[in-house]
N, C-alpha and C positions, 0 to 999 in steps of 0.2 A: 473333123466333121462336128457341127455344132450339136450340142447336148438339148433333147428334149425330153422332159419329164413324160412318163406314161401313166395311165391309170391302171386300175387291175384288168380289166377287159383287154386292153391293148397290150399290156405286158403278158398276161397268159397267153392270148392268141399268137403273139410273136415267137414265143420260145417253146409252146406246148408240143409241138412236131419235133423240137430237137431232144426231147426227154428232159427237159427242164419244166420246173413249176414255179408259179408266183406265189410268195408267202410275205404278207405284211411288208410292203414295201422293199422286197428283195426276190430274186430269183435264184432258184438252188437245185442242184443236181446231184447224184452219186455215181462213181464209176467203180464197180467189184475189180479188186485187184489181188494177186495171188500172194504178194508180199510187201512189206515196207519199202524194199529197194524198188519194186515194181511201181509203187505207187509214188514214190518220191521221184522217180524219173518223169512219170507223167505229169505230176505237179509242176516240175522244172519245165518242160516243154510247155504247160498252160501261161505259167508266168511270162515265158519269152514270147509266146505267140500274142499275148496282152501287151508286150512293149512297155512303153512309157506310163500306160494307164492302168498297168497292174496294181501299183501301190494305193490308188485311190478308188479302185472298183472291186479287186479280186480279195476273197479271203479263201482259205483253203485248210480243212480239217483233215489232217493224213493219218490215217490207220493201217495195220498190216492187211486188212479185210477190205477196205473202201477208202476211197477219197471223196470228199464232199466239197464241191466248189459252191462259193456264194458271190453273187455278184450284186454291187447296189453302189450308185454314187455316193460317196461320203460327203461330198459337197453339198448335194440336195437332200440327203437321207431318204432316197428315193429310186425306182428303176428309171432309166434314161434310155434313150435310143443307141447311145455307146454300150451300156451293159448289154443290149440285145445284139449287137456287132461282135461283142466280146464272147457271147453265149456262142455265137455261130464259129467263131474262132476255135474255142476251146473243143466244142463238139467235133471240129474237124481234126485236130490233133488227136483227139481220142480215137477217132475212127481209124485215123492213119496207125495207130498203136494197136489195131486189132480188137479195140474195146469198145464200150457204148456208154453215152451218158443216159441215166434213167432215173424215174422218181423213185424205184424201190419197192413197187407193188407186187403182190402176189404170195403165196404160200412160203416160197423159198427166201424171200427177202425178210432180213430182221425187222425192218419197219419203213415206211416212207419216209422221204425227206419230210421234215418238219421245222416248226420254230415254237419255241416255248417262251411265254411270257408270265409274268406274276401280276397279279390285279388286286390293288389294295382298296377297299372300302374307306372312304372318309368323309367326315363331316366338313372338315377344314383342311383343305388339301395344302394349301399354303404354309399352314402350321406344321404339317406332318413331313412334307417333302423334304425339306434341309436335313432332316434326322437321316432318313433312308439314303440320301445320296452320301452323308458323311460316312454312316455305318458300312456301306456297301463299298465306298470308294469309286461312286459311280459319277456319270458326268450328262452335261446336257448333249441331246441330239443336235446335229446341225439343223439351224434354222427354229428350233424349238426350247428356248431356255425361259420360258414364263413361269410363273409361280404354281401352275397346275398342269405343266407338259410332263410327260415321260421322262424316265432315266435310263441312261444305258452303260454298259460297261465298257469303258473306252479302249479296253483291249479284245472286247468282243469274245469274251469267255462265258459269260453269264448271261443269263434271261434278261430281257428289258423288264423295267419295272412301270406300270402304268396306274394312275388313279382314279377310281370310280366314285363320282359325286353320289352321296346319300342324301336323303332329304330329311331323314330324321333317324334316331338311334334304332337299331335292329338287332338286339343282343341276343335273338333267338335263331341266328344264322352266323356262319363263319363270316369273317370279314376278309380274310386273304383267298384267294383261289388261283388257280392255274388257268392259263388259256394257251390251248396247243392248237396251233396254226397249222393246219393240213391241207394238201393239195385238194381242190374242189372234188376231184373224181376218187379221194381216198376217204373221204368223210363219211359215207355209208358204212363202209367196212369196219372203219374204226369205232362209230357208235355201237353198230352190233356187237361188235367184241366186248365193248365196255358192258353192254347190258347182260350178254350172255356170262359175263364175270361177275355178276351180282350188282351191277349198277342199276339206278333208276334215271328215265328221263325226265327232268322237273319241267322243261319247257322247251318248245320247238316255235315259239312264236316269232322269234326273230331269224328263223333258219332262212336259207342258208348261211346267214352272217355267223350265225353262232346257235349250238345247241347246249342247254344247261343239263348237265348229269350231276349225279350225286352218288356217294358210295354207300353201303348199308348203313353208315351211321351219319348220313346227311353231309358229309363234307363234299363240297362242290368243285366242278372242273367243266371249263367249257370248251368245245370242239368247235374251232373256227376257220372259215374260210373267206377269202377275198369275195365271194359272189354275196351279193345283196348290200354291198356297202357303198357301191358307188355304180353309177350308170355308165 
C-alpha cells in the first residue's frame, strides 16, 4: 500500500472512532491491562499484526497497568494512510484479547494520552540549536535538519525540543516552557483542572491551537491541540 501523508483533520477523523487520538504528527492510544505479562502479550500481538511495518511505524510504552501504542511514519515524520491501517489492525487484536483502545478520558483514568514538547525562546535559533542538540544527545527529525528546525530524541524517550523566534529580548518572562499536546476533546477538561489548581489563563487568542497558562509565579505552559493549525 502506497503511503499518503495525512493532515490533522484527516488523521483525527480516520482514527477517532477506533479510540486513538492525533497528537502532533502521531496517533496514539492506551490499553488498560492487569499486569506486565498481560501487557507484553498484547504488545507482541500488536507487533505481529503490523508485520514488516512495525519497526518504521510502531512505538510501544509497556507498563504494568497500561500499554501505550504510538504510530508515525519515521520516514515522513508524519501520520500516513499506512499508520491508519496499522491502527485498525492493532485495535482489532486488542478487541480479540477482550480489551479496548482508548484515549484515557474520565475520572478513573490517570490521564489522557498526550505528547510533551519543550519550547525555547531564542533571538538567534541557529546559534543555540547546536548546544541543545549536543547536551541532550538529540538528532534531527526526518526531513527537518535546518538550522532552526526542532530536535528529537533518537530513542524516542524524551520530549521534542522546538525553538520559538523572539523579536526582542524579554527578560520579564520565562524563556523555556512546556507544550502539552492533548486530544482536542480533552483540552477543556485539562485547562479547567489547571485553573482550579491555581493557574491563570494568560491567552486564548490562538485557541484551539493553544492556550497559554501560567502558575501562581508566572511560569508558563501551553495546552495545545491539532485544531486551528491546518485546514
